[in-house]
Each structure stands twice: as C-alpha cells, then as structure tokens.
Residue frames as qw, qx, qy, qz and C-alpha x, y, z in Angstrom:
[[0.018, -0.880, -0.475, -0.005, 0.01, -0.01, -0.02],
 [0.331, -0.750, 0.079, 0.567, 2.82, 2.36, 0.80],
 [0.383, -0.101, 0.593, 0.701, 4.30, 2.04, -2.74],
 [0.137, 0.627, 0.677, 0.361, 0.89, 2.62, -4.29],
 [0.159, -0.915, -0.297, 0.223, 0.43, 5.78, -2.22],
 [0.376, -0.534, 0.331, 0.681, 3.85, 6.97, -3.27],
 [0.286, 0.217, 0.695, 0.624, 2.93, 6.40, -6.92],
 [0.010, 0.817, 0.560, 0.138, -0.36, 8.30, -6.45],
 [0.313, -0.819, -0.046, 0.479, 1.54, 11.17, -4.72],
 [0.371, -0.237, 0.514, 0.736, 3.96, 11.32, -7.68],
 [0.176, 0.487, 0.710, 0.477, 1.13, 11.36, -10.15],
 [0.129, -0.895, -0.393, 0.168, -0.59, 14.20, -8.15],
 [0.331, -0.635, 0.210, 0.665, 2.66, 16.21, -8.37],
 [0.277, 0.080, 0.637, 0.715, 2.77, 15.69, -12.21],
 [0.062, 0.725, 0.651, 0.217, -0.91, 16.80, -12.39],
 [0.229, -0.869, -0.158, 0.409, -0.06, 19.98, -10.38],
 [0.344, -0.350, 0.436, 0.754, 2.89, 20.64, -12.76],
 [0.201, 0.355, 0.718, 0.564, 0.58, 20.29, -15.78],
 [0.078, -0.856, -0.508, 0.054, -2.10, 22.53, -14.18],
 [0.332, -0.721, 0.064, 0.605, 0.65, 25.13, -13.64],
 [0.288, -0.069, 0.622, 0.725, 1.64, 24.89, -17.24],
 [0.081, 0.629, 0.705, 0.318, -2.03, 25.23, -18.28],
 [0.170, -0.877, -0.317, 0.319, -2.42, 28.38, -16.07],
 [0.312, -0.462, 0.332, 0.761, 0.62, 29.87, -17.75],
 [0.176, 0.257, 0.723, 0.616, -1.18, 29.33, -21.10],
 [0.073, -0.818, -0.570, 0.025, -4.25, 31.00, -19.74],
 [0.258, -0.742, -0.006, 0.619, -2.10, 34.05, -18.81],
 [0.240, -0.180, 0.568, 0.766, -0.79, 34.14, -22.42],
 [0.089, 0.561, 0.754, 0.329, -4.44, 33.85, -23.70],
 [0.130, -0.836, -0.373, 0.380, -5.29, 36.98, -21.71],
 [0.208, -0.529, 0.318, 0.759, -2.55, 38.91, -23.44],
 [0.119, 0.091, 0.743, 0.652, -3.82, 37.80, -26.81],
 [0.028, -0.692, -0.721, -0.031, -7.49, 38.34, -25.96],
 [0.130, -0.771, -0.129, 0.610, -6.61, 41.99, -24.92],
 [0.143, -0.327, 0.509, 0.783, -4.92, 42.57, -28.30],
 [0.048, -0.201, -0.815, -0.541, -7.88, 41.08, -30.09],
 [0.399, -0.122, 0.166, -0.893, -10.59, 42.67, -27.92],
 [0.604, -0.177, -0.732, -0.260, -12.03, 39.26, -27.00],
 [0.623, -0.586, 0.137, -0.500, -13.98, 38.50, -23.83],
 [0.236, -0.426, 0.841, -0.238, -12.83, 36.05, -21.20],
 [0.586, 0.149, 0.754, -0.256, -15.80, 33.80, -21.82],
 [0.384, 0.313, -0.574, -0.652, -16.19, 32.46, -25.37],
 [0.783, -0.024, 0.420, -0.459, -19.10, 29.99, -25.12],
 [0.874, 0.403, -0.226, -0.154, -18.15, 28.00, -28.23],
 [0.377, 0.524, -0.699, 0.308, -14.61, 27.46, -26.93],
 [0.444, -0.342, 0.630, -0.537, -15.94, 26.49, -23.51],
 [0.897, 0.120, 0.237, -0.353, -18.04, 23.76, -25.09],
 [0.739, 0.540, -0.402, 0.016, -15.25, 22.67, -27.38],
 [0.115, 0.523, -0.749, 0.390, -12.80, 22.21, -24.55],
 [0.628, -0.156, 0.578, -0.497, -15.41, 20.30, -22.49],
 [0.904, 0.327, -0.030, -0.275, -16.25, 18.10, -25.44],
 [0.544, 0.591, -0.580, 0.137, -12.57, 17.41, -25.95],
 [0.240, -0.423, 0.733, -0.476, -12.19, 16.42, -22.28],
 [0.813, 0.062, 0.339, -0.468, -15.13, 14.09, -22.55],
 [0.838, 0.480, -0.228, -0.125, -13.81, 12.45, -25.72],
 [0.310, 0.611, -0.675, 0.274, -10.28, 12.12, -24.44],
 [0.459, -0.333, 0.664, -0.487, -11.51, 10.56, -21.22],
 [0.897, 0.164, 0.210, -0.352, -13.67, 8.04, -23.03],
 [0.703, 0.565, -0.431, -0.015, -10.71, 7.04, -25.30],
 [0.230, 0.444, -0.772, 0.391, -8.66, 6.00, -22.15],
 [0.537, -0.313, -0.783, -0.022, -11.54, 4.46, -20.22],
 [0.121, -0.108, -0.477, 0.864, -12.10, 7.36, -17.84],
 [0.117, 0.693, 0.686, -0.189, -15.63, 8.39, -16.93],
 [0.247, 0.462, 0.311, 0.793, -16.48, 11.27, -19.38],
 [0.343, -0.842, -0.338, -0.243, -18.83, 12.76, -16.75],
 [0.654, -0.602, -0.062, 0.453, -15.95, 13.09, -14.33],
 [0.504, 0.046, 0.255, 0.824, -13.70, 14.65, -17.00],
 [0.009, -0.688, -0.425, -0.588, -16.55, 17.05, -17.90],
 [0.473, -0.846, -0.245, 0.015, -16.94, 18.19, -14.26],
 [0.657, -0.430, 0.088, 0.613, -13.21, 18.63, -13.71],
 [0.423, 0.199, 0.349, 0.812, -12.70, 20.50, -16.90],
 [0.112, -0.788, -0.409, -0.446, -15.72, 22.77, -16.45],
 [0.544, -0.784, -0.151, 0.259, -14.33, 23.69, -13.03],
 [0.591, -0.206, 0.242, 0.742, -10.97, 24.45, -14.57],
 [0.238, 0.510, 0.452, 0.692, -12.59, 26.44, -17.28],
 [0.256, -0.884, -0.335, -0.201, -14.51, 28.56, -14.82],
 [0.627, -0.606, 0.020, 0.489, -11.40, 29.17, -12.79],
 [0.504, 0.060, 0.366, 0.780, -9.59, 30.27, -15.96],
 [0.050, 0.699, 0.433, 0.567, -12.35, 32.60, -17.02],
 [0.431, -0.872, -0.220, 0.071, -12.40, 34.17, -13.56],
 [0.599, -0.418, 0.207, 0.651, -8.57, 34.61, -13.72],
 [0.358, 0.359, 0.455, 0.732, -8.95, 36.17, -17.26],
 [0.123, -0.834, -0.435, -0.315, -11.72, 38.47, -16.03],
 [0.525, -0.688, -0.115, 0.487, -9.41, 39.95, -13.41],
 [0.365, -0.250, 0.344, 0.828, -7.58, 41.51, -16.33],
 [0.059, 0.278, 0.635, 0.719, -10.17, 41.78, -19.07],
 [0.407, -0.015, 0.228, -0.884, -13.13, 42.69, -16.93],
 [0.534, 0.193, 0.761, -0.312, -16.36, 40.71, -16.75],
 [0.152, 0.145, 0.772, 0.599, -17.74, 39.35, -19.96],
 [0.346, 0.135, 0.029, -0.928, -20.67, 41.31, -21.26],
 [0.730, 0.065, -0.330, -0.595, -24.02, 39.65, -21.65],
 [0.877, -0.240, 0.314, -0.274, -24.97, 36.15, -20.61],
 [0.949, 0.167, 0.161, 0.213, -22.60, 34.56, -23.11],
 [0.486, -0.562, 0.267, 0.614, -19.86, 37.08, -23.28],
 [0.566, 0.464, 0.516, 0.444, -20.71, 37.99, -26.91],
 [0.096, 0.966, 0.236, -0.053, -21.06, 41.71, -26.56],
 [0.312, -0.808, 0.327, 0.379, -17.31, 42.34, -26.55],
 [0.632, -0.006, 0.620, 0.466, -16.42, 40.60, -29.78]]
C-alpha cells in the first residue's frame, strides 16, 4: 500500500505541474485576448474544451462525466482569472465584446 500511495503522490505532483503549465497558457491567452478585444468567456470554446475532455476521457476508459466536471471547474477558474484583467464578460454569453 505504501508504494501505491507514493505512486499516487507522484502522479498528483505531475498533475499539479501540468495545471501550472495550463495556467501559464491561460495568462498568455489573456494577453492575446486583450490585443484582439475578445472576452474572457467564449461559449463556443468552453463547449469545445469540455467536449474534448469528454472524448479524451472516453478514449482511455475514464468516466467522461468526471472529466466534464473537472474541466468545467478548470474552465470557470480560468475565466475568472482572465476576467481579473479583461473585466467581466458582457451579456450572458460574453458575446457583446467581440
């Protein structure tokens, strides 16, 4: 059991590293969105990312519903992070700023 826990802990660390890399990409996206006058929330992209997560999960035998929930939480966190720089997205779908 100890070895298994160590393996899980090591995987958790790798996940954290990947999340930090993803957050850095979000920060770069903010810079590009500022230049292109895009809102933080782009509904079509939100759905595309969630669909990708579901599909990728299914391909490796992971529950797509779990992936969807995790990714939507990350997406909402990323949008909130972007909105600290870009301001809140206008309208219910963030379309007014495009």
